[in-house]
N, C-alpha and C positions, 0 to 999 in steps of 0.2 A: 376408480383404481382399487384393486383388491388389496387386502391387508398383507397377503402373501408377497405380492410384488413390492410393496413398500418396505416390508420387513427385510427382504433380501437385497434392498437397495436398487431394485430395478424399476424403471419408469417406462410406461408406454410412450409411443411417439406423440409428441405434442407440437402444435404449430409454433414455429419460431416467430417472434414479433419482428416488425420492421427494424432495421438497424438504426434508423433515425430516431425511433421511439426510445430505444435503449440508450443511445448517446444523449438524448434530451433529458432523460431521467437522471443520468449520471451528472449532467451539468446542474440540474435543479437541486440534486442532493448537496452538491458542494456550495451552491448559492445559499441554501438554507443553513448549512453548517457555518458559512461566513456570517450570516445574520445572527446565528446563535452565539458567535463570539462576543457580539455587543450585548445581547440579552443576558448571556451567562455571567458576564462581568457584573452586571447590575444585580442579578439574583444572588451572587455569592457575597454581597454586602450584608445580607441578613441571615446567612446560613453557612455552616462549615462545609467545605467541599466534599468531604467523605460522606456526610449525611445527605447532601444534595445528590451525590452519585448513587447512594443506596436506594433512595426513594425512586429515582428515575429508573434504575434497573429493575427494582422490585415490582413497581406498578406496570411497567412496560412488559415484563415477563408474564405477569398474571393475565394481562389483556391478550397478549399474543398466544399464550397457552390455551386460553379459552377459544380463540379463533381456530387453533389447530385441532382442538377436541371437536368442535362443531363440524369442521371439514374432514375429520378423521385422517389427518395428515401428521401424525405424531410419532410414528414408529421409525426408529433408527436401528440399523443392524448393530449387533454388539461389537463387530470388528471396527466400527467407526467411533466407539466411545472415547478412545484415547485422543484421537484427533479432535473430536468435539470438545473435550475438556480443554485442550490447548487453545482452541478457538475462543472459548469462553475466558480463558486466562489472558489471552491477548486483548480481549475486549476490556477486561478488568484493568490491565495496565494502561490501555488507551484512555479510558474514561477517567480513572482516578488521577493519573499523571497530568492529564489536560486540566482538570478542575483545580488540582492543587497548584499547578503552574499558573493558572489564570488568577488565582488569589494573590500571587506575588507580582506578576508582570502585567502590563497593559494588554488590551485586546489586540492591538496591531502587532505586538511581538508574537502573540499566538498565531496570528495569520501568516507572519513571516516563516515561522517554523513549519507550518503545514506544507510549504513548498518543497521541503526536503523529502517528502514521502515518495515522489516518483523515483528519485535516485535510490533510496533504500529498497524500494520494491524491485527495481531493475537488478540490484545486487543480489537480492534474495532469489529471484527467479532464475538468474544465471547460476547461482550456487547450487540450486536444487534441480537444474536442467528442466524447468517447467516451460520455458520459452526459448526459442532459438535466438542466438545472439545476432543482432542486426545493428550496424552502425547508424543506419537511418533512424531507427527507433531510439537509440541512445542519444543521438544528436537532437531529436525532437523533444525528448524529455528534458535534456539539459537546457535547450532553448526556452521551453515553457517555464522551467524553474528560474532561469535568468530573468525572464520577463516578470514573473511574480515577485522576485526579489527587488527588481527595480520599482515595481508598483508599491510594495510594502515598505521598502527601505527609504525611498525618497519622499513618500507621501506621509509617513508616520513621523512621530517625534524623534528627535535626535538624541534625547537623553537616555542613557543606558546606565541605570544605577544597580545597586546590589540586588534589589528585588527582581530586576529583569534578568540578571545573571542566574540567580537561583531558579527563577521561573523557566529560563531557557534549558536548564538541566532536566526539569520535569517534562518540558515540551519535546526534548530529544527522546525520552522514554516513550512519550505519547505517540510520536510519529513512527518510531521503530515498532511499537506494538501494533499500530494500525496497519502498517505495511505487512507485518507478519500475519495479522488477521486476514487481510485480503488474500495472501498467498495460501495460507492453510485452509481457508474456507472454500477455495476454488474447487477441489475434488468433491466436497460435500454438496455444494449447490448444484452440481451436475447430477447428483443422485437423488436429492431430496428437495422439496419445495423451499424457497427462500424463507418463507414465514416460519417454517419448522426450525431451521437452523438459527434464525434470529431469536425465536422464543427460547430455545434451549440455551443458547449462548447468553441471553439476558439472565436466565435463571442461575446459571453457573456464576456469572459475574456478580449477581446480587448476593449470592451466598458468600463469595469471597470479600465483597465490599462490606457486608454486614459483620463478618468476622473481624476485619481490620478496624472498621469504625467503632465497633463495640468495645474494642480495647482502649479507645481514646475518649469516647463520649458516653459510656454507660452510666456515669454519675451525673450527667448533665441533661436532664429531660427537656429543657428549653431548646436544646440544639436540634431536636428532632421535629421541628415544625415542618409541615408538608408543603413542598413547592409543586408547581405544575410545569411539565415540559413535554416535548414531543418524542415520538418513538418510531415514526414511520420512515424516517430517512434511512436508517440502517437496513430496513427490510428492502427498500428499493435499491440500496447499495449492493446487497447480496444478490438481488434479482439481476442487476446489471452485470455483476461479476460472473453470472452463469453464462452470459452470451458474448462477452467481450473479454479480451486479455486483461490480466492483472495489471500490467504496465499501463494500459490505457485508462483503467479505473483510477490508478494513482495519479496519472497525468492530469486528470480532471480536478485533482485537489488544488491545482494552481489557480482555480477560479475563486478559492476562498478569500484571499486578500483583496481581489478585485471587488467581490460582492461586499466585503466589509467596508471598504472605503466608499463605495457607491451609496450604501445605506447611510454611512456617516455624512456624506455630502447632501443627500436628499432630505433625511429626517433630522439630522443634527446640524444642518446648514454649515457644514465644513467645506472649505474651498478645495477644489481639485488642483493638483500640482502637476509639475512636469513629469513626475514619476509615474503618473497614470498612463503615460504613453507606452509603458511596458506591456500593456495588454496586447499590443501588436505582436510582441514576441510570443506571448502565450498562445495566441491564435495560430501563428506559424508553427510553433512547436507541436501543438495538438494535431495540426494538419499532417505533419511528418509522421507522427506516431500512428495515426489512423490509416494513412496511406500505406505505411509499411505493413500494417496488419492485413489489409486487403490484398496487398501484393503477395504476401506469403501464402494466403489462402488460395489465390489463383494459380499457384505454382503447380506444375504437373506432378502427379503422384509419384512417378518413378524418381524424379529429381529430388522431391521431398524425402523419399525413403533413403536415397543415397546420402543426402546431407545429414539426415538423422543418424545414419550408421556412422558417418565420419564424425559427427558431433559427439556421439556417445562412445566412440571408439578409442579415445585417448587413454582412458583408464585401462581398458583391455590391452591396448598397445603397450603401455608401460608394464603391465603385469607380465605379458608374454615376453617382453624384451628383458625384463629384470629378474623375473622369477622362473619362468619356464624356458627362457632362452630361445624362444621362437621368433624368427624374423630378425630384422636389423633396425637399430634405433640410433639416430645421430642428432646432435643439436647444432644447428647452423643459424647463428644470429637470431636466437629466440624462436626458431621453428623446429618442430619435431618431424623428422622424416623417417619412414620405415615401411615395412611390409606387414600387413595385418591380414591373417587368414580368417575368412568369414564363413565358417562351416554352418553357423546357425542362421545365416541370412539367406532367404529364398531368392530364386531368380526373379527379375533379370539381373540382379547384382552378381558380378563375377566372384569366383571363389577366392581370389587374391587381388588386392588393389593396393596402389601406392598412394599414401595420403600425406599431405603437408598441413600441419595444424599449429596454431599458436599455443604456447603454454597458457593454460587457464590461469596460472598464478600471475603471469605477466598482465593478463587482461584485468584481473581483480586488482592488481596494484595500480593500474591506470585509473580504475574507477575510484579506488581509495584516495588517490591524489586529487581527483576531481572533487570528491566530498570535502577533503581538507581545504581545498581552495575556496569552496563555498563558505565554510566556517570562517576562514580568514577574512573573506570579503564581508561577511555578516558583521564581524566585530571590527571592521575597518582597519585591518592589519594589512594595508596594501603593500608595504615594503616586504613583509614575509611572503606574501603571495607572489610578488615579482621575483623574489629569489628562488622560490620553488619552481616557477615557470622556467627560469634560466637553467636550473639544475636538470629539469626534465628535458629541456632542449639539448643540453650537452650530452 
């Protein structure tokens, strides 16, 4: 690959790996992350979380930068610098918040929170219009998340103290940052090698962690003892993100609590409980998400173009109805109905079509209610969850 092509963000055609390989890598990444929940908890007993995070990002960044230099895959176009910085910033929030939260809360609480990532990713991709809305995909993610909550919630300890509550606040930031990382890195991994984005993200993250940790531990030399940790999971994570949808990548995060409890059962001789049957819901949920992805890709091109035009047309419809006064716009029971003139859309789409669309705000409200219900179920506030369900039903 020439430097000119890399610098301009263009890549020659490359052979796409088999889908089963990509999905297998995504599963293995989450399994290793789940094992890391147990290992990281032990490692943090002898080291502050910020120092642990700094060394991990620093040495990982050096190794990956060396690989990029040897393979001459280190050029990024200047137009992508801002996005790359935010990807590194999201990694910073992900790593630091997770390690700080793990120092307060048990490992199984960390694994429970990872199951909220698919919901957060779905919300982000819908807000940014990166993926088409599909009830099958949303139902699959919710089903997988429910199964993971069953596994983690019924298999773990029932004691929730102040440490777990403080840790949960950090885990919320951790999961939101990781979902943002997946969504923001999607356009980059389509233009550049995954190892390049991983290396530069690690370097940005290391600088941010060093700045923060230096403010707290610059007078404590003993806190800077060097640990050893892995770095390849994130590279495969971004590599998978290149070939499959962001929602599918996040859906695989539900494997973390399963792997955490399996490792605890095998190596720590902990007994499996009834909650481990939630793995069935995880498999069913992932099957729905993957099937929906293949169903959309097999859709005829003309139908996809028309759906995309309708999907992106709501904001244009509102602007023309409210600002330019073009067409007709009415609200009937949560639906927008009107005429949208499509001068910029080429044939075979007609110049004027009639569209019926749900308000995006109504959809986002439904997703927000779902997230709120998950939080209430997590903290065992079943009465409040029941009341919210009753209000939504009314």
